[in-house]
C-alpha positions in Angstrom: 0.0 0.0 0.0 1.4 3.3 -1.0 1.2 6.4 1.1 1.2 10.2 0.7 1.1 13.1 3.1 -1.2 16.0 2.5 -0.7 19.0 4.7 -3.5 21.6 4.5 -3.9 25.3 5.1 -7.3 26.5 6.0 -8.9 29.6 7.4 -11.7 28.7 9.9 -12.0 26.7 13.0 -14.6 24.5 11.4 -12.3 23.7 8.4 -9.5 22.7 10.9 -11.7 19.7 11.9 -13.5 19.2 8.5 -10.7 19.5 5.9 -8.9 16.3 6.9 -12.2 14.4 6.8 -13.0 15.8 3.4 -9.5 15.2 2.0 -9.5 11.6 3.3 -13.0 10.9 1.7 -12.0 12.3 -1.7 -8.7 10.4 -1.6 -10.5 7.1 -0.8 -12.8 7.6 -3.8 -9.8 8.3 -6.1 -7.6 5.4 -4.8 -9.0 3.1 -2.0 -5.5 1.6 -1.6 -3.7 4.9 -0.9 -2.9 5.6 2.7 -3.2 9.4 3.3 -1.2 10.9 6.2 -3.0 14.1 7.2 -1.2 16.3 9.7 -3.3 18.8 11.6 -4.2 21.7 9.3 -2.4 25.0 9.5 -4.9 27.8 10.2 -4.5 31.2 8.6 -6.9 34.1 8.9 -8.5 35.1 5.6 -7.6 38.7 6.1 -4.0 37.8 6.5 -3.4 36.1 3.1 -2.7 39.5 1.5 0.9 39.8 0.2 1.8 42.6 2.6 1.5 40.3 5.6 3.4 37.3 4.1 1.4 34.9 6.4 0.7 32.6 3.4 4.5 32.0 3.0 4.9 31.4 6.7 2.0 28.9 6.7 3.5 27.1 3.7 6.8 26.8 5.5 5.1 25.5 8.6 3.0 23.0 6.6 6.2 21.7 4.8 7.6 21.0 8.2 4.6 18.8 9.0 5.1 16.6 5.9 6.6 13.3 6.9 7.6 11.6 3.6 6.4 12.3 0.1 3.4 14.6 -0.3 2.2 18.0 -0.9 0.1 20.9 0.4 -3.5 21.8 -0.2 -4.5 25.4 0.5 -8.3 25.4 1.0 -9.8 28.9 1.4 -13.1 30.8 0.9 -12.8 33.3 -2.0 -15.6 35.3 -0.3 -16.0 38.5 -2.3 -12.9 37.8 -4.5 -13.3 36.1 -7.9 -11.8 32.5 -7.5 -10.6 32.6 -11.1 -8.5 35.7 -10.3 -7.5 34.9 -6.7 -6.6 31.2 -7.3 -3.6 31.7 -9.7 -2.2 34.5 -7.5 -2.4 32.4 -4.4 -0.9 29.4 -6.2 2.1 31.4 -7.4 2.7 32.8 -3.9 2.2 29.3 -2.3 4.7 27.7 -4.6 7.3 30.4 -4.2 8.9 29.3 -0.8 9.6 25.7 -2.1 8.9 25.0 -5.8 9.9 21.3 -5.2 6.8 20.6 -3.1 3.5 20.1 -4.9 0.9 22.7 -3.9 -2.7 22.9 -4.8 -5.1 25.7 -4.2 -8.9 25.1 -3.9 -11.2 28.0 -3.4 -14.8 27.9 -2.6 -16.6 30.7 -4.5 -17.9 32.2 -1.3 -17.6 29.7 1.5 -16.4 26.2 2.1 -19.8 25.3 3.5 -21.3 25.7 0.0 -19.7 22.4 -0.9 -21.8 20.8 1.9 -25.0 22.3 0.4 -24.0 21.1 -3.1 -23.6 17.5 -1.8 -26.8 17.5 0.2 -28.2 14.5 -1.6 -25.3 12.3 -0.7 -25.9 12.8 3.1 -29.7 12.9 3.2 -31.1 10.8 6.0 -27.9 10.6 7.9 -27.2 12.2 11.3 -30.8 13.4 11.7 -30.7 15.2 8.3 -34.0 15.2 6.4 -34.6 12.3 4.0 -35.6 14.7 1.3 -32.6 17.1 1.7 -31.8 18.6 -1.7 -29.2 21.1 -2.8 -30.2 24.6 -3.7 -30.1 25.4 -7.5 -26.9 27.4 -7.1 -25.1 26.5 -3.9 -22.1 28.6 -4.6 -24.2 31.6 -5.3 -25.1 31.8 -1.6 -22.9 34.3 0.2 -24.0 33.5 3.7 -24.1 29.7 3.7 -24.4 29.3 7.5 -27.9 31.0 7.3 -28.9 28.7 4.4 -27.8 25.6 6.3 -29.8 26.8 9.4 -32.9 27.3 7.3 -32.5 24.0 5.4 -31.7 21.9 8.5 -33.9 23.8 11.0 -31.0 24.5 13.3 -31.3 27.7 15.4 -27.5 28.1 15.8 -24.7 26.9 13.6 -21.5 26.4 15.5 -18.9 25.7 12.8 -16.3 23.9 14.8 -19.1 21.6 16.2 -21.3 21.1 13.1 -18.8 21.1 10.2 -16.9 17.8 10.9 -19.9 15.5 11.1 -21.6 16.5 7.8 -18.2 16.7 6.0 -17.3 13.2 7.1 -20.4 12.0 5.3 -20.1 14.2 2.2 -19.1 12.4 -1.1 -19.1 9.0 0.5 -22.3 7.5 -0.9 -21.8 8.9 -4.4 -19.6 11.4 -6.1 -21.6 14.3 -7.7 -19.2 14.8 -10.6 -16.5 17.4 -10.1 -16.3 18.9 -6.7 -17.9 22.4 -6.8 -15.5 25.3 -7.7 -13.0 23.1 -9.5 -13.5 25.2 -12.6 -12.0 28.1 -10.6 -9.4 26.0 -8.8 -5.7 26.4 -9.4 -3.4 23.5 -8.9 0.2 22.7 -9.4 1.4 20.0 -11.8 2.6 17.0 -9.9 
């Protein structure tokens, strides 16, 4: 069995818990025989990714130190009000700059990471007390405040990201893959 290490850089507390689960599930679908080593994600605040702060370069350096053996880094951020098509290549270039010998990928949710959860609603319906008829909205990535949409769809009065994100993410994309993961058209990735 071959193995690979994937260090991740995320922005929110919820993504710290959810990203490794999501990465593992996607990796299992791609190659069930691949053992994926996932060190704890490196957290970077969204407002600190601007070039003037250089926090992305520091986060990349720290993530490289977490890799034990062959692998790469996945930067997983919300584009929020920025266009993923414009932001992605810029972030990829800056993320590759510290160490061009390490594969780096950048995945940007159009507004928020949680929109991917909405897009995959059918794959987790009926699990963990979710409604049996749970369906994705027509344009999950067109929703700017996904937390509110999740609360409305699931009937939850409060959405605590660190608590609620990991459970749904661990189910997402496990029962079936819904084609390309949302936002991949605007995702920048390095060649491996």
